[in-house]
N, C-alpha and C positions, 0 to 999 in steps of 0.2 A: 378827200377834198372836194370831189364832185358832189358828194352827198351834202356837205356843209353849204356849198354854193346854192344848190337847188332848194334846200331848206330855208336859206336866207331870202331868196327871191319869193318863195311862196308866202312866207310870214309877212313880208312887206306888202305884197300884192293883195293880201286879205283886207287891207284897210284903204279907204278912199281919201281920207284927209291926209294932207302932206305933213302936218305937225305930228299926227299919230304915227305915221310911217317913220318919221325921224326918231321919235321916242322908241319905237319898236326896234329900229336899227341899232340904237345905242344899247338897248337891253340885250339884244342878240349878240352884239360885239363884246359886251361885258361877260356874258356867259361863255361863249365859245372862244373868246380871246384868252380867258383864263385857262381853258382846256388846252389850247394850242401852246401857250407860253409855259405852262407848268409841266405838261406831259408829252404832247405830241412832237414839239420841235426838238427837245433833247433826244427823244428816241429816234427821231428822223435823222438827226446829226450823226449819232452813232451808226445808224444803218447806212448813211451816205458815205462816211469815212471808212466803214467796213466793207463797202463794195456791194451792198444789197439793194440800194435805191439809186435811181438815175438822177441826173442833175435837173431834169425837167420837173420831177415830182418834188424834189427838195426846194427848188427855187419857188415853185408855186405856193408851198406852205409858208415860206419866209415872206413872200409878198402879201399874202392874206393877213398874216400877223401884223405887218406894218400898216396895212389899211385899217385894221381895228384900233391900232394905237393912235392913229391920227384923229380919231373921233373924241379923244380925251386930251385935256390939257396936260395931265400927269397920268402916269401909269397907275391904274387902280391898285388899291392896297390888297385886294383879295387875289391878285395874281401872284402865286407863289410856286416855286419849283417843288416837284416831288423828289423824294430821295431815291436815286437810281444807283444800282450797283453795276459799275462798268465791267466787272469780271464776268457777268452773265453774257454780255455782248462779246467780250473777247473769247469766251469759250466756244461761241458759235462762228467766229470769224475763221475763214479758211486762209492758210498761208499762200504765198505765191506759187503758182504751178511750176513743177520741176521742168516741164517742157520749155517754158520760157527762160529757164536759167541754164540752158545748155551752153557749153563753152564754145566761144568763137574760134574760128580757124586761125585768124591773125592774132598776133601778140599785141593787143590793145593796151595791156597794162604798162608797156614801156613808155607810152605817151602820157601817162598819168604821173603827176608829181605828188610826193607825199606831203601830207598836211593841208592839202587844198581840196579834199574830197567831201568834206561836210559843207552843206549849203549855208548861206548867210541871209539874215532877215533884217529888214528895216521896220521898226515897231514904233507906233504912236502910243506912248505910255499913258497919256491922259485918257484917250478914248479906248485904249487897249485893242488897237487894230493893227493888223499886219499890212504894211504899205507895199513893200517890195520883197522879192525873193531872188536870190542870186545863186545859181548852181554851176559849179565848175565842170564844164563838159569838155573833158580832155584838156587841151591848152587854152581854149576860148571859153569865157564865162557867158552865161545866159541870164538876163535879168527880165523878170516878168512881174506882172501884177497878179497876186494870188487870188484876187476877187473876180478876175475876168474869166469868161468861159474859154478863152483861147489857151489858158494855162491848165486845162483840165488834165488830171493824172500826171502832172509834171514830175513830182517827186517819185512816184511809183515807177515810171519809166526810167528815171535816172538810176534808181536802185537796181533794177533788172540789168541794165547795161553794165554797171560796175561789177555786179556778181558774175556776170558772164565773162568779163575780162579777167577777174581774179579767181576763176574756177579752179585752176591748177595751183595757184599760190595761196595755200591755206592760211599762212601766217598773216599775209597782207589783207586777206579777206576778213580774218578775225578782227584785226585792228580797225578796219573800216566799219564793220558791223557794230563794234563796241562804241566807237565814236558817234556813229549815227544814232544809236539807241539813246546815248546820253543827250544828244542834241534834241531829239524828239521829246524826251521826257521833260526837258526844260521848257520847250515852246508849246507843248500840248495844251497848256492852260489857255493860251491865247486862241488856240484853234477851236476849242470846244466850249469855252465859257461865254463868249459873246453871243447874245441872244438872237439878234436879227442880222447877223453876218454869216455868209457862207463862203468858204474858200475852195474853189474847184481845184486849185493847185495841189491840195492835200487829199484829193479823192483817193480812197484805198490806202490811206496811211496806216490804218490799223492792221492791214494785211502785212505791211512791212514789219511792224512790231511783233506780230505773231510768227513770222518766218525767222526773225532774229532769235526769238525765244526758243524755237524748235532747234535752231542751229546750236544754241548754247547747251541744250539738253543732250545732244548726241555725243559731244566729247566727254561729258560726265559719265554717261553710260559706258563708253569705251574705257574710261579710266577705272571705273569700278570693276569691269570685267578683267582688265589687266592686273588689278590688285588681287583679285581672287585667284587668278592664274599664278601669280608670283607666290602667294601664300601656299598654294598647293605644292609648288615646286620646292619651297622651303621645307615643308613637311616631308616630302619625298626624300630630300637630301639627308634629313636627320635619320631616317630609318631606311637602310638599304634593302631589307627584306620586303618592306612594303613596295619598294620600287620594282623588285623582281616579280612580286605577286601581281602588281598592276600591269606590268609588261606582258605577263603570261595571260592575264585576263583580257588584255587588249587584243592579243593574238587569237585567243580561244573563240571569241564570238564568230569569226569567219568560219572556223572549223566546225563549230557547233551549228552554224546555220547550214553548212553543206550537209552535215550528218542528219539534221532535221529534214532537209529536203529529200535526201536519199531514203530515209525511213518512211516519209510520207508517200513517196512514189512507189516503194516496194509494197507498202500496205494497200495502196489503191489497186496496184496490179493484182495482188493476191485476192483481193475482194472481187475484182472483175472475173478472174479465173474461176473462183468458187461459184459465182452466179452462173457463169456459162456451163460449168459442170452440172449444176443442179437442173438447169433448163434442159440439157441433153438427156439426163436420166429421166426426167419427167416425160419427155417425148418418147423415149424408148418404152417406158411403162405404158403409155397410151397406145402405142402400136401393138404391144403384146395383148393388151386387153381387147383392142378392136379385132385382132386376128382370132382370138378365142371366141369371140361372139359370132364372127362370120363362119367359123368351122363348125361349131356346135349347133348353130341355128337357134332354135328356141331354147330357152332356159329350162333345165330339168327341175322337176319338183324335188322337194326335200327327201322323200324316201327313195326316189330314183337315184339322186346324187349319192345318198348313203350306200345304196346297193351297188352302184358303179364303182364307188371308192373301195369296196371290199375286194380283196384278192381272191379270185376264183380258183386259181391253180393251187395244187397241193404244195405245201412247204416241205422242204427237206428237214432232216433232223437238226442240222446246224441252224436253219432258219427258225425252227420251232423253239430252240433254246433262246433265240433272240427276241421272242415275242414278249412284249411288255404287259404289264398289268392292265393297261388301258385297252390293248388289243383283246385280251381275254374277256374283259368286261364287255367289250363290244360284241364278241362272238356269242357270249352267254345271252346277251340281249336278243341277238338274231335268232338263236335256238328257241328261246321263250316265245318269240313272236310266231315262229313256225308252228309250235305246239298249239298256241292259241288259235291260229287260223284253222288247224285240223279240227279242233273241238267245235269251233264255230260252224264248220261245214257239216259235221255230224248232227249237231243240234238243228241246223236249218233243214236237213233231209228229214229228220224225225218230225219236225213241225209240218213239213209238207205232206208226209204220209198221214199224219193225224188229221190234216185238213181234208184230204181226199178219201178218208176211210168211209166204206159204205154204212148206211144206217142199219141198225138192228131190226130184224123182222122175226115173226113167230110162225112156226110151221103148224100145219093141221094135224100132224102125227101125235099120237098119244104119248109115245115114249121118247119124244124129241127133247134133246137138251141143247141149249144154245152154246156155240163155241166161243171161248174167250179169245178174242183177238189180241195179238201183241203189236207193239209198235213197228218192229222191223220185219219178222218172219211169221208166216201163218201156215200151219200144216194140218192135214186131216188125220184123225185118229179113229181106230176101230171102236173105241169105247163110246163114241158118239153115235154109232149106228144102232138101229133097232135089232132085236133078236132074229127077225125074219131076214133082214138084210145080211146079218152075219152068217146065217145058214146057207144062203145062196152061194153056189160055186162062183169063184172069182175067175173071170176071163182075162185074156191078155189085154183086151181093150179097156181102158180106164173108164169108169162110170163116174159121172159127177155126183158128188155127195151133196148133202144139204147146204154146205158152205160154198159149193161150187168148185171144190178142190179135192183131189185124190192123193193118197199117200205116195203113189208113184209119180205124181206130178210134183215137180220140184218147188222149192219155195218161191213165192211170188214177190218180186221186188217192184216197187213203184218208182 
């Protein structure tokens, strides 16, 4: 509404001529009056009677529509209502709060007389206006003007008081709600159809209708549940075996639940014990491995570990019978390795002798023959001497031959 008022003032202020301003005001009233009359005011009324809009906003919209209508002799023909579905508004309306409907401590229903709970209205049929409303409040009646601001939320407050009084008397409360809903459905046309009239006395009246509908739905649900329960009882009575089966199944769930709990607890405890045992064993293995490392020091090489694993003490006859094929294969391997090491040593010595062997030299004697040296042993022979040397007497002292060795001199090993 503030937007419409600002737009109206700016459009009129844009022109200086008074005649043009009047024509622009009529054009503006024709356009926005149709919008207010056809759509805005009906929606605003549903919102006001549903408790969404305050009296100040609703009254401002009504006053602006009346202002635009005074500019015309007759209502323009292009002002038409839009088709609105009231069920959309009723679905969004909230019922009366349960905190407001709490039962009073005093027995106020005793002061209420039956048949005088529904309000009464004085209606002008020609104008279709509500002139007066009378509400029986306990023993004294209250008469108010429904169009005045002083009677705001009058019917809603009356409904809350009556429900609080009949909170424990369900039968009387049901009759009151039924009579009040019939009365509202008959007079709702006068409340909503009048275009330029607003009734503050009926503020929040749609909340009353919504709470009455909800109260009617609750007994239906309880009746359907009771019918289902009675049908089940009839079926059980027809078949006794089904009754006993249902009784056993009704008792079994508690037992089954306890058994499930026990099985779950035992399974969890066993799993925890297993985890603890595995951790304990892993710690023991780690300690053993660490102790072996500290005692042995450096790790042995593969041949040393194999040699240390072989038993050095001689076995008895009974133990020799228990030797497996694997042990024999292992011992054969060890013997082969020993033979190979000996052969390797001999060949290495022979190579060394061959390396340090003296070079061959030629003697100046005419009958000299060179000695054939061998790899391992070298001895002097008489065949290698000259005839003069052979005829000379042999003395005890050895004389060096051409090869530097005598027969009495033992074999020379390098």
